[in-house]
N, C-alpha and C positions, 0 to 999 in steps of 0.2 A: 393607426394615426397614433403616434405617440403623446403624449402630457403636452408637448409644445404647441399642438392646436387646441388644447383647452384652455392654455394661455391667452393665445391669438383669440379665442374667439370670446374669451370673459369679459372684455370691450363692448363686445356685442350682440351677447346673447348670455344672457346673466349665470353665473357660475355659481352650483351647488357647491359650497364651501368643504365639504366632504369627500369631493369627487375624488378620490386614487385611479390612478390608471397606471397598471405594472406590467400590461402588455403589449405589445406594439397591434393597437384596433382602432378602429374608426371613433372616434366622437362626435356625435350626430347632435342636433339640437332641432330638428324642425316637426319630430313628431309631437312633443310635449312641449315646446319653446324654452325647455331647459336641457344644459346639457346630459348625455348619457352615452355610458358606450353602448357601442350599436346591438352586442348581444343583452344589453339593459333594458333596450328600449320597447317598451307595452307596445307600441306602434311599428307596424315592418316598415323601417326605412331602408332604402338602394342608397348606394354612396358608387362614384365614378372619382376615384382621387385626382389631385393635379396632375399628377405626373401621367397617369392613364390619357387624360385630356391632353396633354402637349405633346403625348404621341399619336392621338389619333387626331390631332387638328390644330390649326395654329389661326383660325379664320373664323366661323362664327358658332353660334349653338346648335343651329339644326343639325352639322353633322358627326357633332360628339354626343347628342340625346338617341340618335340614331342607333347608337353602342348596346343601352339600355334592354334589358330583356321585356318585352310584351307592350313597348313604345311606338309607335306609328308615327313614321314623319311622312304630312301629306305637302304638296307643291301647289300653292295657292292661286289665285287667278291671277294676282298682281306680282306675280313671278318672286315672291317670298315661300316661307314654310312656316308650316304650323304642325300640333301637335295632335294624337289622340291619347288616351291612356284606360283602358280597362273600356272600351266602347264609347267612350265620350269623348269630345271635339273638343279645339282650342279652346272655343268659348270658356268651357267646364272647366280646365286646366288652369291654375293660377298658378304666373310663373312670379318669382321674387326675386330681387338683391338685395342679402344683408336681411333677409326679413321682409322687405317691403316693395309692395307690388308695382309691376313696369306699366306701362301706357298700353293699350290694347286700339291701334288704329286701323287694323285688319278686319275690318266687322267683328269689332269685339274679342278677338283674338291676336297674342301678340304673335310679331314675327318672328321665329327664331333668328332669320337671318341677318334681323337689328341690332342683335345682341352679341357682345366680343366676348371669346372666350379668354383674353388677354386678362393675367392677373387674378385667374382663380384656383383657390386654395382647394376646394371640392364642391362638388353638386349633391345634394340631397333630395330623394324622390320619394313622395309618399302617393300611394295609390289609392284611389276609393275617396270616402266623403272626408269633406274635413273642412264641412262649412263651420263648425262651432270653436274651433281656433284659427281659421283664417277667412269667415263669411263667405259673400255673394261670390260666384266665378267656381269654387273648389267644390265641387260638386263631383270630380272625376276624381281628383287629386291634388297634388301641390309639385312643383319644380323649385328648389328652393339654391340660388348660386352664393355661395361663401364667397366672398373675397380676400384675396393675401392680406397680412397688415407686416409689412417690412418692419424689422424692428433695429438694422444696420443701414449704412450708408451704402449703396449700388448703382449700377447704372450697367445695364446689358442692351445688347441691340441683336434681331434679327431681321434679315431679308430671305426670302421663299420667291422664287418662278415656278413659273405654272405651265402647263400645255393641256389643252383640250385634244389634242394629239387629230385622230383623224376626223372629229368634230369640229376643228377650229375654225375662226369665220377665216373666209378668203383675205388677202392684203389689200384690195378692193374696199372692202365692207369695215377696216381697222386692224387695231393691233392683233397679232395672234397670241401673243404671249399673256398670261397673268403678273401680276406682282403684289407682295406684301411685304411692308416693312412695320418693325416692332420696335418702338424705343421704350425702356421703365429704368426709373430711375428715384431715389428714393435718401431723402437727408433731411437732417435736423437743423434748423433756426430759428434764432430767437426763443429757442426750449420749445418748440411745436415743430412736430416729426411732420414731413412732406413726402407723400409720393404723387409721381407724376406717369401716366400712362399713355402713349401715343400709338394709334395701330392704322396703317392707311392701306386700304387693298384699292387693288387697281383691275376689277375681273373681264376678261377678253369678252366672253359671251360664246357659244357654243350654235353649232346649224348645223344638223342632218344632212340637207340636199341643198348643195350651192347653188340647183337651177331654180328655187323659189324666191318670192321677193320676202316672205316672211324669216324670223330667222325664231329658234326656237328658245333660247335664253337671253336676256337681256346683256348687252355690256353695260357697267356699271363701276361707279368709284365711290367708296366710303370712308369717312373717318371717322374711329373714333377716339376723344380724349378725354381723360379722367384726370384730376387733380384732387388729394384729399389732405387734409392736415388734422391735426389731433394734439390732443396734451392731456395731460391727466396731473387734476387739481389735487387740495389736500382732500376734496369730499365728492368729488364727480372726475369724470372723465368730459371732453367735451371735441367734438368729431365734426369738420365740415367737410363736404363734397359735393364737388362740380364735376356734370357731367356733359359733355357737347357731341351730338351726333350727328353727321350729315350724308347723305346719300343720294345720288345722280344714278337713273337709269336709263337706256333707254332702246328699243329692242322696235325693228321693221315688224311691220304686221300685215300689210297689203299695199299695193298698189293704187294711184288715184286713177279710177275709170278716167280714159281716155288722155289723160296726161301721163309724163314725164317722172313726176316726181312718188316718194311713197308717203304713206302713213305709219306712223311709227306710236306704240306705246311707250309714254313717258312717265317718270315718277322723283319728284325732287323731295327730300326729305330734309326739314331743320329742327334739332330737337334737341332744347337747353333742360336741364335736370339740376336739382339744388338742393341738399338733405343736410341736416344740422340735427345732432343727437347729442343727447346729454345722459350718461349714467353714471349710476353709483352702484360697484359691484358685492360692497360689502354692505349694503342696505337692501340689495335685490330687486332694484327698481332702474328703470328706463326709459326715456321720453324720444319719440322720434317725429322729425316733422319731412315733407317731402312735396314739392310744387314741379310738375313736367309741364312745359308747353311745347307742342306739337304740331307744326306745321307744314302742311303739303298739299303738292300739286301733282295731280296724275290723272290719268287715261289716255283716251286715243290724240293724237296731236289736234285731229279737228275738234275735240269734246273735251279738255280739260276741266275738271274740279278741282279745288282749291277748299280743304279742308283746315280749319283750327281749333286743334284739342288741349284743353287743357285738364290737370291732374292737379289737387290738392288732397294733403291728408296727413292728420297728428294721431297719431298713436301713442299710449303708454302701456307699459304691463311693471307689474308688482309681483313678486313672489315671496311667498312664506313658507318656512320650514321646520319639522318637527320632527324630532327621533333621527335618526339613522337614514340618510338616503340613499347610501352606498351598503347596506348592511352586509354580512359577513357568514352569521351563524345565524341560525333557526330561532334565536331568542331575540334576536334584532328587529326592529321595525321603524319606517318611520314615513314620511309625507309632504306631499308638496301640492301648493294651494295657488296656481296660476290664473291672477286676477287682469284683465285689462280693458280699453277701452280703444273705438276709432272712431274719426272723426276725418268724412270722406264728401270730396265736393269734387264733381266733374264736367263740363260743358261742351259743346259741341255746334261749330257755325262750318256751312260747307254753301259755297254756291261756283255757278259758271262764270269763269269772267268773259268770255265771248258775249254771254250773252247777258251775263253782271241778273241773270236768274238767282233768286235764292229758293236753295232745295232744304237747308234747313238753317231755320235762323234763331240764333241762340238759345237753345235747345241747354237746359242744365237738369241735375240732380243733387240732392246731399242726401246724407244718411248719421247716424250717431249709432254706435254698435258697443255693448258691455258682453263682455264674456267671462264665466271660469270656469276651470276644472281642477278636479283633484286627483292626484294621485297616491296612491294608496301604496308603502313598499314593504316586500320580505323578501328575506334572498333565494326562496324560492318560488316566489310567485307575486305578482302586483295587478291591477284593478286602476281603472280610471273611469271616473266620471265625468261630465261638462256639459255647458249650455250657454248659446248667445243668442239675444234679443238684438233685429236690431230696425228701427223704423226709420223708414226711406220717405222722402219729400211726396212722391210720387205713387206708393204702393202700401203704404202704413205698415203695419206692424206683422214681422213675423221670427219667427223663433225656430232652433236645433237643437238637438239633442245627441249625445254622444257618449257612447259607454264601451269600453272594453279592457281585456284582462290577459295576462302572459302567464302561463304554469312554466318553469323550469322542472326538467327529466333528466334523469341521466346521471351523469358525475363530470368531472373536468376532462378525460379522455375521451367522451364518448357524450356528446351533451343534446338533446331534444329539448324543443319550447314548442310549445301549442300557443298562437295568438289567437284571439277572435273579437269579433268588435261586432257592432249595431251602432251605423251614423244616421243624422239626415242631412242631408243638402238642400241648399234653396241656391237661386238667383235671378235678378231682376231683370226684366228687359234689359239692355243696354238702348243707347241715344239712336243708334242707328237702325236697329232692328223697329224701333217705334215711328223714326221720323225719315226718315231716308228714302231719297228719291233720287234712284240712277239711273238716269234718262239716257239710255242707247240707242234711241229711235232709227237713227241712221245704220244701227248696225241689226236693227229688229227684235232690239229687246228691252225690256226696263226690270229693274228690279224696287218693289215697293215697300216703304215700312207700314206699321201699322198699330195705331195708337191705342188699339184693343188688346193688345199682348196684356196675358196674365203670368205671373212670374211663376217662371219652373222650379219644382218641386222632386226631393226624392228619397227613397228610403234604400237603403244598403245595408247589406250582413258580409264581413268579410270574414275568412278562418285560414290560420295558417298554419303548417308544420313546418320546421326544420330543424335540420340533423347536422353537427359535425364532430367529427372523428378523425382518427390518426391512421393511415393504411401503409399497406407492405414496412411493416414492421416500424413505423414511426417514421418513414421516409417523405410520408406524404400527407396531406392534409386536405380531406374531402369533405362536402360538404352537399345537401343536399335539401330545396326546398320546394315544398306546394301550397300555392294560394289558390282559394277557390273564393268568387265573389259574383252577388247575385241582387239585382238593382232594379226597384220599381219606379219608376218616373213617372210626374203629372205634367201636363204642360210644355213637354218637352218641345222648343222653338227650331223652327226650319222654315224652309223655303217652298212653294207648292206653285205650279202652274195654274192661275185664274182664270179656267178656260173663258168666262164670259168674259172679262176684259179683253181678252187675247182674239177671240171672235169680234168684237165691238171695234178694237183699235187696227187690228192685221198684225199685232206685235205678239212675240211671245215676254207675255208679262208675269212676272214672279212675285208673290207677297208672301210677305213672314206671317207664320201664322202657331199655332199651339197643335201639339200633339195631344189628342186628350188624355192615353196612359201608352207605356211602352214597358218591354223588359228588357234587360240586359244582364247575363251573366255569362260564367268562362271560368278558366282555371290557367294558372304559369308553373310549367313545372320547372325547375331549375337545379342545376349538378354541375360541380367544380372541382375541381381537383389540382393541387397545389403542391409541385417539387420546388427543389432548391432553385431552379434556371430555371422550369418550365411550367408553364398550365394553362389550363384548357376549362371552358366551361359551354353548355350544351342546355337551352333553352327552348321549353316549346310554349303557346300561349295559343287557348281556345276560347274564341269569343263567340257568341249567337246574340241574337236581340230580336223582337217582335215588339210591332206596334198594336194597337187594341185589336185591327181587322185580321192581327197572325201575320201580317207582311213584314219580313227584313227590313230592319233600317240600311239605308244603304252608306258605303263608302267603308265599312267599316269589315278587314277580312278575315275570315272565320279563322285561318290557320296563320300560324307565325312560327319558325325555327330560327335561333341565334345563334350560330357558331363561333367560338373564337379558339387561337391557339396561339399563347405567347411563349418566346423563347428569349436567355438572357446568355449573352455569350463572354462571361466575365474579362475572359484572356483576351479580347477584344473590346471590351466596353461597350457591346450592343446590344441593343433592345429590340425587338421584333415582334409585329403581332398581326396574323392574317384572321379575319374576321369576317361571316358571311352572313345574311339575310334573306330569307323566303319567307315570300307569302303570296297565299292564294285564298279563292273564293270570297270576293266580294258580290253584293246581292247586284242586282244591274238595276242602275239606276234608271228615273224615267227620262225621257228622251234617245235614249239608244235602244237599237233594234235586236243586239244579240251582241257577244265576245269576241274578240279580237284575240283575247288568251286569257287564262284564268288564273295562271299563276306565274310567277319571274322568280330570279337570285340572283343578287350583287354581290360581288367578293372585293373585298378592300385590304390592301397589305400597307403595312405602315413598318421604319426601321429607322433606330435612330441610333448614332455613334457617338462618344464621346473620346472625342481627339487628343484633348489635353486638359489640363483644372478649366479651362477658360472656354472652350473653343469644340463644340459640337456643332455634326451636322446631321441632317435627315432626310429620307424619302420616303415619298407616299406614292403608291398605284390606286386608286379609287376606281370603282366599276370596273374591274378588270376586263369583265367580257362585253364590256358597253350595251348592257341591257340598258332601252331605254322604251318609252312608248312609242307608236307609229302614228305620225300625225297624218297620212294617207286612211290607216283603218277608221283614225275619230272621224275624218272626214267622211265617210261613207256611213256614220252612224253606230260602228259598235267601239264597244267600251273597251279599252286598252288601261289595266289596271296599274302597270309599269310606271315609273316615277319619267319625268320629262329631267332627265340627269344625263351625264356624259362621261367616257372613261376621260381620267384627268390623271398626269401627273405632274407629281410636286417635288419641289427639291431647293431646301434651306439650310442655311447658317446661322447661326447660335453664337454671340463673344458675349459671355461674363466678365467685363472691366473687375 
């Protein structure tokens, strides 16, 4: 990514004054909270560019993140999508937009299907413990979505139509086609620069068997609206941002015994978010505030529950620099001190409107956090060390340490980089895990919170070796990377069947509990080659885990292979991308008697063509071979790790005024 990105990020992420970009390379900010060339980051960061995002998906984050090596996307019980990284589930992976957290309504985990990919500059991913810079919930890593800052006046429109082909709903059940519409605009008014982004999604849902009452994926409507305004003053830049999200889902789940009617799973979401930011790039400081209000009604149509979630946060950061932070010779050196604070508040109310029974009554928590990190920089090596302290209203004092380093080897034509780090992580139980009463007695089960839960803790070691060189007499760039990781956790939170309560009530009752200890370990191996007009990447990830009894942790595939092949045809202004995902060998979860299948492969194809300077069109075929879970197998007690997914054909048109 050229220098323009660093200028774009300057108001958002403090810009090192002497950072210069002489090659076409990504600038990343998530690893140290300061801008660095990707090759100079002491922390390993993976990047998806805005161009790749636009080629893969026009919808939500769920489809985009599946492209990242080592990332596992899972379908949630609420028809949403969650993430796993290095063996940690969504509750342990922090999702940020422009460095600030999103709300986590789905059992402490951000629903990736509620995050739009509209107007994204790039996505940065850190795998492994990141609690020192990012606090609780970053035990497994961080995903930072960096939005675009349009500098000129512009207007663009996008329309997409799609079909689930053989799995499309029948006409009697609703619309068979899905639609997407986007509008992006920016302009200057009263010396303030304004951006407006609107995205509307109407998804028809899909069904594997037209002869059954239940559908496999909900029909849904989503609306994303973003408005941001910013202005540079003499000493500061001010930025205001408002975001609105609305979603409505409806999926037939069963028939009512003795009646003609159906039961539906429903979910209606209404979310407002306000951000106010002040920063001074010359003095290297920044202050952010964020408020989110999330209201949701969800559940079976005869057993709905209403949730009201609020999040408020203010954070500040200050950077001090000395010497040369971008040294070019062995005699030069410099350093950065990053210091910040976070004040956090969140609350949760939940009730069942049919009976007016209160499940969670005004529970809240707040915390104050301080952190500091020092990064020493030489041309051939870097090291950093950091510390974070948190005072939580319910769990008291917690702290985390982090140290890592990078050694540059080789020369410009054949570079080697060795990165190693140790980090501590922690996560306090969220309000749902402590107080939740998910009463589905009519369906034979309940999920209960546990107010005796202890905070989760982890110790992680990551070691990585990367290599970049040219091959075929300079005709192509080749890169390879090996990353290993080992984590020991204490008090990892999960749900278990409470056999005593289940036998007493005749229901299947699950309770949140702490696992005394566990180990998660594995490695990622990546190879990539880039020619002028085509590129290819192959990645293999291995994950294993065990609890204190030596049993594997469930829902974590042991093997994953991701392969992609991209082609550019300049004569026709065409870009095409083929990528596949292979996953295998998940531990058998409790409650299943065996496997329906142990592995699966999904294949996707994307194509985009620039017709004129103003018009491009695109085509995508997702899940080409229609690989998906078998509901019949699951009903017989067999575990099927394949996703609840469908073959889908998408065609779209984009016009830039």
